LOLUMTOR-95108 format. One record per atom (N, C-alpha, C): x, y, z. Coordinates in pm, whole numbers, plus 32768, in hexadecimal, padded with zeros to 4 digits. Layout:
// LOLUMTOR-95108
XYZ
...
// end
This chain:
// LOLUMTOR-95108
37229813DA84
36F89872DAEC
3669989EDAD1
3611988EDB35
358698B4DB24
3576994BDB31
351A9981DAE2
34F89A0EDAE9
348E9A1FDB56
34BA9A4CDBCC
345D9A57DC3C
33ED9ABADC21
340F9B29DBE1
33A99B8DDBC2
33419B55DB63
336E9B0BDAFD
33109AD0DA9D
32B89A68DAE1
32F49A18DB3A
32A799B2DB81
323C99F3DBD9
32609A61DC1A
31FE9AA3DC70
31909AE6DC1E
31B59B1DDBAB
314E9B56DB52
30ED9AEADB23
31249A75DB05
30CD9A06DADB
306E99E0DB4C
30A099DCDBC6
304B99BDDC38
2FDD9A25DC49
30009AA4DC42
2F9B9B0DDC53
2F339B09DBE4
2F609AEEDB6A
2F029AE5DAFA
2EA29A71DB0D
2ED899FDDB34
2E849987DB49
2E22999DDBBC
2E5299DBDC28
2DFA99F5DC9A
2D8C9A57DC73
2DAF9ABEDC29
2D4A9B1FDBFC
2CE39ADADBA2
2D129A7FDB4A
2CB59A35DAF5
2C5899DEDB46
2C8C999CDBAC
2C3A9947DC02
2BD0999ADC4B
2BF89A0BDC82
2B999A61DCC9
2B2F9A96DC69
2B599ABADBEF
2AF99AEEDB8D
2A929A84DB68
2AC09A0ADB4D
2A64999FDB27
2A029983DB99
2A369976DC13
29DE995DDC85
297C99D0DC99
29AC9A4BDC91
29559ABEDCA2
28EB9AC8DC36
29109AA5DBBC
28B19AABDB4D
283C9A4BDB63
285A99D2DB8D
27EE9972DBA0
279B9992DC1D
27D999CBDC82
278B99F8DCF5
272D9A68DCCC
27609AC4DC7A
270C9B31DC47
26989AFCDBF3
26B69A9ADB9A
264E9A63DB44
25E39A19DB94
260799E8DC0A
25A599A3DC5C
254C9A03DCAA
25679A86DC9D
25189AE9DCE4
252E9AE8DD79
259F9AB1DDA3
25BE9AAADE31
257F9A34DE78
252B99E7DE2F
24EB9972DE69
254298F7DE4A
259398D1DEA6
25F29867DE8F
25B297DFDEAB
25909798DE3F
25599712DE4E
25C896B2DE74
259F9639DE98
260495D4DEB9
265F95B7DE42
262595B5DDC9
2676959BDD51
26DE9608DD3D
26B59685DD55
271496F4DD47
278396EADDAF
275F96CCDE2A
27C496C1DE93
2826964FDE77
27F195DEDE49
2848956DDE2A
289F958EDDB1
286595D4DD4E
28B495FEDCDB
29279658DD03
290E96B4DD60
2979970CDD92
29E396BCDDDD
29B69657DE27
2A149602DE6F
2A7095B7DE0D
2A369580DDA4
2A85953BDD3D
2AE6959CDCFC
2AB59614DCDE
2B09967ADCA0
2B849698DCF6
2B6F96A7DD78
2BDE96C4DDD2
2C3F9651DDDF
2C0995D7DDEE
2C619562DDFD
2CB09546DD7E
2C73955FDD0A
2CB89546DC8B
2D2495AEDC70
2D0D962ADC9B
2D6D9695DC7F
2DDB969FDCE8
2DC3966BDD61
2E24967ADDCE
2EB09647DDAB
2EC095D0DD6F
2F4995A2DD50
2F9395FEDCF0
2F4E9631DC8A
2F8F968ADC29
2FB8970EDC6B
2F629743DCC2
2F8497BFDD08
2FFD97AADD63
30029739DDA8
3074971DDE00
30F4970CDDAE
30E996CCDD39
315E96B8DCE3
3199973DDCB7
3142979BDC91
3173981EDC65
31A79871DCDA
315E9874DD49
318598C7DDBA
32079897DDFB
32159814DE0C
328C97DDDE4D
32FE97C0DDED
32E697DEDD6C
334D97CCDD05
3388973FDD09
333196E0DD0B
335C9656DD13
33A5962FDC93
341095E1DCA0
346795C9DC2D
3436955FDBCB
33D8950CDBF5
33AD94A1DB9B
334C94D3DB32
333D9484DAC9
32DC94A8DA62
32509488DA95
31EE94E3DA83
316D94D8DAC9
31099476DA89
312D93F8DA7D
30D09396DA43
30579382DA9D
306F936CDB1E
2FFF9359DB7B
2FA793D4DB7F
2FE49448DB82
2F9994C5DB89
2F4094D8DB0D
2F7594B6DA9A
2F2894C2DA1D
2EB6945CDA1C
2ED393E4DA4A
2E6C937BDA4E
2DF693A8DAA4
2E1293E1DB17
2DA69411DB6E
2D54947FDB2C
2D9694D7DAE2
2D4F9546DAA2
2CEA9515DA3B
2D0294A3D9FD
2CA39472D999
2C1A9456D9D7
2C15943FDA59
2B969421DA9A
2B3D949EDAA6
2B779511DA93
2B27958CDA95
2AC4958CDA21
2AF89571D9A8
2AA49577D931
2A3C9507D92F
2A61948FD95B
2A09941CD94E
29A5940DD9C0
29C1944BDA33
29699438DAA5
293E94BBDAE8
299F9513DB07
297C958DDB52
292295E9DB00
294A9606DA84
28FD9664DA32
286E9633DA18
285895B2D9F5
27CD9586D9E4
27799597DA62
27B2957EDAD7
27669592DB52
274A9626DB6A
27AD9679DB54
279C9708DB6E
273D974ADB0B
27399716DA91
26E39753DA29
265B9710DA1F
263D96B3DA7B
25BE966ADA77
25A5962FD9EC
260595E1D9BE
25FE95A6D939
2579955FD924
2544956AD8AB
24C09532D88E
24BA949DD8A9
252A9457D89C
252A93C6D8B0
251193A0D942
25279400D99D
251093E4DA2B
247D93E3DA4F
2429941ED9FA
239A9427DA18
2356939FDA19
2395933CD9DD
235A92B6D9D8
2363926CDA5D
23AB92A7DABE
23C29262DB3D
239992BBDBB1
23729280DC22
234F92D0DC98
23C79321DCC8
23AD938DDD0D
241993E2DD3F
24769394DD9D
243D9338DDE9
248F92E9DE45
24F49292DDFA
24CE925FDD86
2528920EDD35
25989265DCFE
257592DDDCCD
25DB9338DC9A
263F935DDD07
260C9376DD7F
26649399DDEE
26C09325DE12
268892ADDE18
26DA9238DE3B
2744921EDDD0
2720922FDD51
2781921DDCE6
27F39282DCF2
27CF9300DD10
28359366DD23
28909347DD99
28559315DE05
28A592F3DE7A
2904927FDE5C
28DC9225DE03
293791BADDDA
29B591F3DD9A
29A29254DD41
2A159293DCFF
2A6A92DDDD64
2A279325DDC1
2A71936CDE29
2AC0930BDE80
2A849298DEA0
2ACA9231DEEE
2B4491FEDEA2
2B3391E4DE23
2BA291B4DDD0
2C159219DDD1
2BF69298DDBA
2C5E92FFDDB5
2C9D9316DE3E
2C4D9313DEA7
2C849326DF2E
2CE592B6DF51
2CC1923BDF30
2D1B91CBDF4C
2D9891D0DEF3
2D8791FDDE77
2DFB920CDE1F
2E5B9274DE57
2E2492E5DE85
2E78934CDEC4
2EBD9317DF41
2E7592C8DF8E
2EAE928EE008
2F20922FDFE4
2F0991D9DF82
2F72917DDF59
2FEC91C4DF23
2FD6922DDED7
30459278DE9F
309492C1DF0C
304F92F1DF71
3092933DDFDB
30DD92E4E03C
30B19269E04E
30EB9214E0B7
314591A6E083
3143918BE002
3192911BDFCD
32279135DFDF
326E90CFE003
32FE90D6E010
333C9063DFC2
33B69071DF9A
33F69008DF4E
3485902DDF2F
34CA8FDCDEE0
35558FFADEBE
3560907CDE6F
35C190CEDE92
35D5914CDE4B
363C913EDDDD
367C90CBDDD8
36DF90B2DD70
36AD9043DD13
36929063DC97
36628FFDDC3B
36D58FA6DC0B
36B88F2FDBD6
37248EDADB9F
37648F1DDB25
37DE8EF9DB0B
38298F39DA9E
37E68F27DA16
37AD8EAFD9FE
37718E97D97B
36FB8EF5D961
36B98F24D9CD
36448F7AD9BC
3669900BD9A0
36E49033D9C0
370E90BED9AB
377590CDD93C
379B905ED8FE
37FA9064D890
37B3908CD810
37EA90EBD7C8
37AC9117D74C
37A590A4D6E9
37309091D6AC
371C9023D64E
37409048D5BF
375590C8D5A7
376E90F6D51E
37F99133D515
3837912CD4A1
38C0915ED492
38C691F6D494
393D922AD4A7
395292BAD4A4
392A92F3D41B
38F9936CD41D
38D493AED3A0
384D9385D36A
37FF9338D3BA
377E930AD388
3719937CD37B
373293ECD3C1
36D4945BD3BE
36B5948BD331
37199486D2DA
370194BBD253
36A59462D201
368A93E8D231
3631938ED1E8
35A29390D21E
358B93D9D28B
350693DBD2C6
349E9416D267
34BA9484D21F
345794B5D1BD
3436944CD153
349893FAD12E
347E938ED0CF
341C9329D10A
342D930BD18B
33D092B0D1CD
334392E6D1CC
33339369D1E2
32AE93A4D1DE
3274939CD151
32C893B0D0EC
329A93A8D061
326D931BD03F
32B792B8D06E
3291922CD057
32099210D096
31F29245D10D
31719230D14D
31019274D0FF
311D92EAD0C6
30B9932DD073
309492D5CFFB
30FA9297CFBD
30E0923DCF4D
308B91C6CF78
30A79191CFEF
30569121D021
2FC5914BD037
2FB091BED077
2F2791EBD091
2EDC9200D00E
2F239233CFA9
2EE49242CF25
2EBB91BACEED
2F159158CEF2
2EF690D2CEBF
2E839093CF0C
2E8290A8CF8F
2E189070CFE3
2D9090AECFC1
2D909130CFA7
2D129177CF94
2CDB916BCF06
2D339164CEA2
2D039174CE19
2D269101CDBB
2D6B909CCDEC
2D91902DCD95
2D748FA8CDD9
2D868F3DCD8D
2D798EB5CDC4
2DFF8E6DCDC0
2E6C8EB9CDC6
2EF18E7FCDBE
2F158E2CCE39
2EDA8E4DCEAA
2EFC8E06CF26
2EA28D8DCF35
2ED98D13CF34
2E868C9BCF44
2E3B8C9ECFC9
2DC08C75CFC6
2D6C8C7CD03D
2DA78C2CD0B1
2DE58BB9D091
2E198B65D0FC
2E928BA2D142
2ECF8C07D103
2F428C48D13F
2F248CD6D171
2EA48CFAD172
2E7F8D82D199
2EAD8DA2D227
2E988D44D285
2EBF8D5ED30F
2F548D71D31E
2FA28D1ED2DA
30338D28D2E2
30658DACD2A8
30318DD0D232
305B8E4DD1F3
302E8EC5D246
2FB78EBCD27F
2F868F2CD2D1
2FE08F41D349
30068ED3D38C
30608EDFD3FF
30E78F19D3D6
311C8EEBD365
319E8F19D337
319D8FADD317
313E8FD6D2C4
31419060D294
310690C2D2F8
30A49096D347
307090F0D3AD
30DA910AD417
312590A2D43B
319390B7D499
31FC9114D460
322390FDD3E2
32849153D3A0
325391E2D399
31D591F5D36E
319F927CD363
319592C2D3E9
31709276D451
316592B0D4D7
31EB92E6D506
32539295D4F8
32D792BED528
330C9334D4D7
3300932FD453
3334939BD3FE
32E9941ED418
32649417D422
3215948FD43C
323B94CED4C0
3246947DD526
326594B1D5AB
32F094F0D5B0
335394ABD57A
33DD94DCD581
33EB955ED531
33B09563D4BA
33B995DED46A
33739652D4AF
33009638D4EE
32BB96A3D537
330F96D3D5AD
33519676D5F1
33AC969DD65E
341E96F4D62A
345496D0D5B8
34C1971ED57E
349397A9D554
341997B4D523
33E39838D501
33D6988CD57F
33A3984ED5EB
33969897D669
341B98C4D6A1
34849876D687
3509989BD6B7
355298F8D657
3513991AD5E6
35519973D585
35C29932D537
35BC98ACD52A
362A9864D4E9
3614984ED454
359F9870D41F
3583985CD391
357E98E2D347
35AE98E0D2CC
35A49956D277
35159966D246
34F699DDD213
346D99F9D1E7
34409999D17A
34999977D11D
3475991CD0B2
34539891D0E9
349F9865D14C
348497E4D188
340097E5D1D5
33E49855D218
33659862D25F
32F0985ED200
32FD98A4D18F
329298A4D12A
327A9818D0F4
32E697CFD0DB
32DA9747D0A8
329296EED10E
32B29700D18D
326F96B4D1F7
31D996D2D1F9
31B69751D1F2
31299779D1F7
30DC9741D180
31189744D109
30D59710D092
30BE9679D09E
31229632D0CE
311295A2D0E2
30A59584D148
30A795CDD1B6
304395B7D21F
2FB795D5D1EB
2FA99643D1A0
2F279669D16A
2EF395FED10A
2F4C95C8D0B5
2F239561D057
2EF294E4D0A0
2F3A94BBD108
2F119445D153
2E89945AD195
2E7494D0D1CF
2DF694EDD212
2D8394ECD1AE
2D95952BD13B
2D2D9530D0D5
2D0B94A3D0A5
2D709452D08B
2D5993CAD05C
2D0D9377D0C3
2D2E9389D143
2CE99340D1AD
2C5A9371D1BF
2C4793F5D1BA
2BC0942CD1C4
2B6793FBD152
2BA393E3D0DE
2B5693B7D06A
2B19932CD07F
2B4792E4D0E6
2B0C9263D108
2A9C9272D16F
2A7F92EFD195
2A179310D1F7
2A3792DFD284
2AB992CBD29E
2AE992B1D326
2B38932BD353
2AFB937ED3A6
2B3F93F8D3D1
2BAE93DBD436
2B9F9370D483
2BFA935BD4F3
2C8A9348D4C4
2C9E9306D450
2D2692F0D420
2D6D9372D401
2D2A93CBD3B7
2D66944CD397
2D7694A4D411
2D1294A2D469
2D1A94F2D4E3
2D9094C4D539
2DA89442D540
2E18940ED58E
2E9D9442D559
2EAC9445D4D4
2F279478D499
2F3B950BD4B9
2ED0955AD4AB
2ED895E9D4C9
2EFC95FFD55C
2EB795B6D5B3
2ED095C4D642
2F5F959CD665
2F8F9531D627
30189504D641
307D956FD618
306695AED5A5
30C19617D578
30BE968FD5D7
304796B6D602
303B9727D65E
307C9708D6E4
306C968CD713
30A99665D792
31419663D786
3174962ED717
3204962CD702
323E96B9D703
31FA9714D6BF
3228979FD6BB
322197DFD745
31AD97D1D787
31999814D808
31F697DCD874
32109758D871
3267971DD8D7
32F7974AD8C7
331D976ED84D
33A6979ED835
33B39833D853
33529880D824
33599912D836
331D993FD8BA
32CD98E5D8FA
32899906D977
322B997DD965
31E99982D8F4
318399E6D8DB
312099ACD877
30A899E0D877
303F99ADD820
304299F7D79B
304499B0D72A
304399F1D6A6
2FB59A21D684
2F959A98D6B0
2F0B9AC7D6A7
2ED89AD4D618
2F2B9B03D5BE
2EFC9B17D534
2ECC9A95D4F6
2F1D9A29D4F7
2EEA99AAD4C1
2E6F9977D50B
2E6E9986D58F
2DFC9955D5DD
2D7C999ED5B3
2D839A22D5A8
2D0C9A71D586
2CE19A5DD4F6
2D3C9A2FD4A1
2D189A12D416
2CDA9987D408
2D119928D452
2CEA989CD43F
2C6A9879D48B
2C5C98A9D506
2BE99882D557
2B6398A4D517
2B4D991ED4E4
2ACD993BD4A3
2AB398E2D42A
2B1C98C3D3DF
2B0A986DD36A
2ADE97E1D392
2B1F97AAD3F8
2AF89725D427
2A6A9726D45E
2A489790D4A8
29C0979BD4DE
295997A2D46E
297B97EAD405
292097F4D393
290A976CD352
29769723D33A
296A969FD2FC
2920963ED357
2935964CD3D8
28F195F3D436
28599602D42E
2829967BD414
279A9692D40A
275C9643D398
27A2963BD328
276A95F6D2B4
278F9564D2AB
27DD9533D30A
280C94A7D303
279A9442D303
2731944FD358
26C593EBD354
268293E3D2CC
266B9455D28D
26299457D20A
26819416D19F
27039435D1A3
275E93FCD141
27699364D153
276C9335D1CC
277492A5D1E4
26F3925FD1B7
268392A3D1CB
26059268D19F
2600925BD107
263692BED0C1
263592BCD02E
26999258CFF8
27149259D02E
27809207CFF5
2787917BD031
276C916ED0B2
277790EBD0F0
26F4909CD0E2
268690D9D110
26069093D109
25CB9099D07D
25DA910CD03C
259F911CCFB7
25ED90D9CF48
266890B1CF64
26B69068CF02
26FB90BECE9A
26FB9142CEAA
27419198CE4B
27D89182CE58
281F916ECDE9
28AF9152CDF1
28FC91C7CE2F
295F91A6CE81
29B6920DCEB7
2A07924CCE47
2A3592C7CE59
2A719312CDE9
2AFA92DECDC0
2B1A92F5CD41
2BA292E7CD11
2BEA936CCD26
2C6A936ECD09
2CB993E7CD23
2C7F945FCCDA
2C58944DCC5B
2C2494BECC0C
2B9C94EFCC3E
2B57949CCC8D
2AD194C0CCBC
2AD39509CD42
2B49951CCD7E
2B4F9555CE05
2B1195E0CE10
2B29963DCDB2
2AE996C1CDC0
2A5196B7CDC7
2A169667CD6F
29849656CD6E
29569611CDEE
29A495AECE1D
29819563CE95
297C95BECF0F
29E39610CF22
29E79667CF98
298496DBCF8C
29669704CF12
28FD9769CF00
28779732CF2C
285B96B5CF06
27DF9673CF32
27DC9668CFCB
284E9646D006
28569638D098
283796BCD0DD
28739727D0AE
285A97ABD0E9
27C897D4D0D8
278C97B3D065
26FE97D3D04F
26A7978ED0B8
26C49710D0D5
267896CAD13E
2690970AD1C5
270A9734D1E0
272B9770D262
26E197F4D277
26D1983FD20A
269298C3D214
25FB98BED204
25C5984AD1E2
2535983FD1CD
24EA9854D250
2471988DD24C
2421989DD2C6
240B9816D309
24089816D38B
24019799D3D7
23899744D3AF
23149785D391
229C9737D376
22A396EED2F1
23029712D299
230B96D0D217
23749662D217
23B7964CD287
241F95E7D28A
23E4955DD297
242E94FBD26B
24009472D271
23FF9441D301
23AF93DCD319
23A393A6D3A0
24259365D3CD
24389363D44F
24AF9322D487
24A8928DD46C
251A924ED45C
252091C0D43E
256E9177D4A9
257D90F7D494
25C890A5D4F4
265590D9D509
268F9113D4A0
27199142D4AB
272591B4D50E
26BA91FAD528
26C09269D585
26B9923BD617
26B991B6D62C
26BE9182D6B4
274D9180D6E8
27A691C6D6A4
283391C2D6CA
28529219D743
27EE9261D776
280692B3D7EC
2829925AD863
289A9273D8A1
28C5921ED90F
286F9231D98B
283F92ACD9A1
27EC92C1DA17
27699276DA08
2736926BD98C
26BB9221D977
26D0918CD993
27439157D964
275F90CAD97B
277190ADDA11
27AB910BDA58
27BC90F8DAE8
273590FEDB2F
26E0915BDB04
26599162DB3E
260A90E3DB21
261790B0DAA8
25D49033DA85
26038FC2DAE1
26858FBDDAF9
26BC8F54DB4F
26888F60DBDE
26878FDADC13
26578FF0DC9C
25C28FD1DCA7
25778FF2DC3F
24E78FDFDC41
24C08F4BDC42
25118EF9DC00
24E98E6CDBEF
25368E0ADC47
25AB8E33DC77
26008DD8DCC5
26108E11DD53
25F48DC7DDBC
25C98D3ADDBD
25338D27DDCB
24E38D93DDBD
24548D87DDD8
240E8D2BDD75
24348D31DCF6
23F38CDFDC8F
244E8C70DC5C
24D08C87DC5D
25308C24DC2F
259F8C16DC96
25D28B9EDCAA
263E8B8CDD0C
26C28BC0DCD6
27218BD3DD2E
27A78BF9DD03
27E38B8BDCAA
28318BB2DC49
286C8B52DBEC
28E18B06DC2A
29188B3ADC97
29828AF7DCE4
29FB8AD2DC8D
2A238B2FDC3A
2A9E8B1EDBED
2A8C8AE2DB63
2A118ACADB38
29FB8A87DAB7
2A318AD8DA42
2A278B5DDA4A
2A588BAED9D9
2AF08BBAD9D8
2B328B88DA40
2BC48B8FDA45
2C088B0DDA19
2BBA8AA6D9FC
2BF88A23D9E5
2C4B8A1ED965
2C358A7CD90A
2C808A7CD88D
2D038ACCD896
2D1E8B0AD908
2D978B5CD913
2E178B0BD902
2E288A99D946
2EA78A4FD936
2EC58A2BD8A5
2E5E8A0DD857
2E7489E6D7CB
2EB08A56D778
2E9C8AD3D7A1
2ECD8B44D752
2F668B4DD753
2FA68B08D7B0
30388B0DD7B9
307C8A96D774
302D8A46D72E
306389D7D6E1
306189FCD64E
30D289F8D608
30D48A1DD57A
307589C3D529
303589FFD4C7
2FD389B4D478
30148945D427
30968954D404
30D588E8D3B8
30EA886BD40E
30E3887CD494
30E98808D4ED
305F87D1D50E
2FFA8823D4FE
2F6F87FBD51B
2F16883DD4B4
2F0587FBD444
2EBE8836D3D2
2E2D8858D3F4
2DEF880BD44B
2D61881FD46B
2D4D8864D4F1
2DAE88ACD51F
2D9F88EDD5A0
2D2D8953D59C
2CE48964D609
2C7289C1D60A
2C9F8A52D5FC
2C528A9ED5B3
2C708B2BD5A2
2C548B78D623
2C9D8BE5D637
2C838C3BD6AA
2BF98C78D6A6
2BBD8C7FD62F
2B378CB6D620
2ACC8C5CD65D
2AEF8BDED67A
2A8C8B84D6B4
2A5B8BB3D73C
2AB08BFAD786
2A848C31D807
2A148C96D7F2
2A248CE8D78B
29BB8D49D76A
293B8D02D740
294B8C97D6F3
28D78C49D6C6
288E8C0DD73E
28D98BD7D79D
289B8B9BD813
28478C02D85F
287C8C7BD86E
28328CE2D8B6
27B58D0DD869
27C28D1DD7E5
27508D46D793
26E08CDED797
27058C5FD78F
26A28BF4D796
26668BE9D823
26B78C04D888
26878BFAD913
26148C5CD92C
261E8CD1D8EE
25B58D37D900
25508D38D88D
25578CD3D834
24FA8CC7D7C5
24F88D44D76C
256D8D7FD758
25788DF6D704
25868DD1D671
25AE8D57D656
25BD8D26D5CC
25898C98D5C6
256C8C6DD54E
25448BE2D53A
25C18B8CD528
25B38B0CD536
26258AB3D524
265B8ABDD497
26018AD0D436
262C8AD7D3AA
26808B53D38D
26638BC1D3CF
26AA8C3FD3B2
27118C62D41C
27278C08D47C
277C8C2AD4EF
280A8C4ED4C7
28408C0BD462
28CB8C24D43C
28DA8C95D3D7
286C8CCBD3A6
28748D36D342
28568DBFD37C
282D8DC5D3FA
280E8E43D43C
28618E4ED4BB
28A58EBED4CC
28F78ED3D543
28BA8F42D598
28A08F25D615
28668F86D671
28CE8FA8D6DA
28E59028D6F0
294C9054D74D
29199048D7DD
29598FF5D82D
29368FE6D8BA
29999030D914
2A199020D8FB
2A7D905CD952
2AA19000D9C5
2B199014D9FC
2B4A8FB7DA62
2B038FC8DAE9
2ACC903EDB05
2A869050DB84
2A059000DB86
29B5900DDB1C
29398FC0DB13
29568F2BDB14
29BD8F00DACC
29E08E73DAC8
2A058E40DB53
2A548E8EDB9D
2A7A8E64DC24
2A008E5ADC7F
29A38EB8DC72
292B8EB4DCC6
28D48E3CDCA4
28C08E22DC23
286B8DB2DBFB
28A48D2EDC2E
29268D24DC38
29658CA8DC65
29698C9BDCFD
298F8D07DD44
29A78CFADDD5
296E8D6CDE29
291D8DC3DDEF
28DE8E2DDE3C
293F8E9BDE66
291C8EE3DED0
296F8F52DF00
29FB8F23DF24
2A068EABDF5B
2A898E77DF82
2AE28E68DF06
2AA88E39DE98
2AF58E2BDE1D
2B258EB0DDE8
2ACF8F16DDEE
2AF58F9BDDBF
2B648FD5DE16
2B558FCADE99
2BBC8FFEDEF5
2C418FB6DEE2
2C3E8F32DED6
2CB98EE6DEC4
2CFE8F08DE41
2CAF8F1BDDD8
2CE98F40DD56
2D2B8FC8DD5E
2CE9902ADD9C
2D2490AFDDA9
2DA490AEDDF9
2DA49066DE6B
2E1C905EDEBF
2E8F901DDE73
2E728FB0DE2D
2EDA8F6ADDE2
2F138FC2DD74
2EBC9006DD2B
2EEA905DDCC0
2F4490CBDCF5
2F1B9109DD64
2F6C9174DD9E
2FF59144DDC9
2FFC90CFDE06
307C909ADE35
30D99077DDC0
30A1903ADD57
30F39016DCE4
31299092DC9E
30D490F5DC8D
3100916FDC4A
316891BADC9D
315C91B6DD21
31C191F9DD74
324A91B6DD64
324C9132DD65
32CB90ECDD57
33099109DCCF
32B89106DC66
32ED9122DBE0
331E91B2DBD5
32D5920FDC11
32FB929CDC0A
338292B3DC4D
3394927BDCC4
3411928EDD0E
3485924BDCC5
346F91D1DC94
34DA9189DC51
350591CCDBCF
34A7920CDB8A
34C59241DB05
34F292D3DB06
34F39314DB7A
350A93A5DB7B
359493CCDB48
35F69374DB51
367B9394DB1E
36A3933ADAA9
364392EFDA74
36609294DA06
366192E0D982
36BB92BCD925
36BC92FCD8A0
363892E3D857
3616933CD7FD
35979332D7B7
358E92B3D764
36019286D72C
35FF9211D6D5
361E9190D721
36189193D7A5
3628911AD7F4
35A390D1D7FE
35A79058D835
352C900BD845
34C79057D89B
34F59090D90A
349A90DBD961
3468915AD91E
34C0919FD8D6
34979219D893
342D91FFD82B
34409198D7DA
33DE9177D773
335C9147D7B2
336490FBD81E
32EB90CED862
32979143D894
32D991AAD8C7
328E921FD8F7
32499267D883
328A926AD80F
324A92A8D79A
31CF9257D771
31DD91D3D76D
316C917ED747
30F9918BD7AB
311B918FD82B
30B2919ED891
30699222D883
30B1928AD859
3070930BD843
300992FFD7D4
302F92BED766
2FD092ABD6F9
2F5A9256D724
2F7491EDD771
2F099193D79A
2EB091CFD806
2EDB923CD844
2E87927BD8AB
2E0692B2D86F
2E0492C7D7EB
2D8B92FAD7AA
2D2D9289D780
2D58920DD78E
2D04919BD768
2CAF9170D7DE
2C7491D1D820
2C2C91B8D89D
2BAC9169D887
2B799169D80C
2AFA9125D7F1
2B0A908FD7E3
2B84905DD7DB
2B9A8FCED7C8
2B8B8F81D84A
2B6F8F00D83D
2B708EA9D8B2
2BFF8E7AD8C8
2C188E38D939
2CA28E1CD961
2CEB8DC0D8FF
2CA98D58D8CD
2CEC8CFBD872
2D188D41D7F3
2CC38D95D7BB
2CE68DDDD740
2D558E41D75A
2D4D8E87D7CB
2DB28EEDD7EB
2E3A8EACD800
2E3F8E43D850
2EBE8E02D86A
2EF48DBBD7EE
2E9A8D7DD7A0
2EC78D36D72A
2F058D91D6C2
2EC58E02D6A7
2EFB8E5FD644
2F7B8EA0D676
2F828EBFD6F8
2FFD8EF7D730
306F8E91D729
30508E14D743
30B68DACD73B
30EC8D9ED6AD
30948DA0D64A
30C08D95D5BF
311D8E08D59B
30F78E81D5BE
314B8EF5D5A0
31D08EEDD5EB
31CE8EBBD666
32498EB0D6B5
32A98E4BD679
32738DDDD646
32C88D78D606
330F8DB5D58D
32C48E03D53E
32FE8E3FD4C5
33628EADD4E8
333C8F05D544
338D8F7DD560
33FA8F66D5C8
33E98F01D61D
344D8EE8D686
348B8E5ED677
34378DF7D668
34698D6FD665
34C88D54D5F1
34A28D7BD578
34F78D60D505
357B8DADD50A
357A8E32D527
35FB8E79D534
36518E42D5A5
36128E1AD613
365E8DE3D684
369F8D5ED65E
36528D09D618
368A8C8AD5EC
36FC8C9FD588
36EA8CFED52D
37538D1BD4CA
37D28D4BD50F
37C08DA0D573
38378DD4D5BA
387D8D65D605
38308D0CD643
386D8CA0D68F
38BD8C42D631
388B8C31D5B6
38CB8BD5D559
39458C11D513
39478C97D507
39B28CD6D4BA
3A1D8D16D50F
39FE8D38D58C
3A618D79D5E3
3AA88D0DD635
3B268D0BD629
3B768CA6D671
3B9C8CDFD6FA
// end
């Protein structure tokens, strides 16, 4: 039974937050609304609309589509509204056109989600629980195992390089599911205080270990997944954790370019476990340093998605022709197991193709540097506005069908687990399509395919 009062409070809180953010940026603009500001507000509204409707109408499905749309606020709307320094490299018309591309993508996604129709009854195999009764008591153990894996990944060489992808899919899928389910149980009041403390300690350890590799997105995804799991169950926002975590992440983000320049470009070894206090102290020192004393931005800071979209709009098709699907040619290979095709192309090759297309890297360094393009820029570079619109419409329709089919499915069913994985992957917005689909497929095979096959073989 849904708590209608809690759902309505969540809607009012989200609406108030949306109005505050929009009002703040209008105020900062001095009332002079540039095209970039107007387009940023449009993206903000289109990205937030599905989540507001989900809360107001108390929709029964888990809000995967709604969460996915919200990620576009941080990567596109906020940079436009704040006149991000990276936008200064392009004419205002390019910035406006790039913003309109994102707005087109979101509008078509909303349209597809609102109009898609399909079967309301999923097949039995998709709603049958894949795990035995009483498995809940082993979920904290699964989270602990994932903590051990993250430790081994970050501080040891125990994991053979040739099996890194397989292990990452296995343990990231396991960690995603355990983190989400435990957070949901906390929101529902189903865990004792000791169990909640154990969950928080495990989550904190994983985040610290991931941050120690200077990749914030991995730790941020785990934190966001836990907050979403809690909020979707309790239908309220956990303000205390949010207000504690957001400033800390913002602080670390300020010093991230300097730390990457020292450790990645400068060759300083990443820390061991005993070095973490000194490592994070150094990070905070860089974050708090006056702006004029910070190190120059490097290639790694090209990860801004709005910048990559502006670059694409600026050069395609005026200087370079559309790629016409060239960056998508490696997608089919991602669904073939490597043991059947040892030399199959990596999903990262799509990223390499885009980086070389824009001469952002040399051929020699193409495979050692990853530049975040995002699926919107990739769609535009391949097929222009039509590609962006078609991608948005398709995404909206697929998510609507999955949402409707899974709304009454058990959490440990194929559909239930798929929705959890999609929630985690909604934060991987910086990836190109081949990488996104390939990594999701690997995790799905481990978390859904293997349990489903085991059940089919053992249940008569």
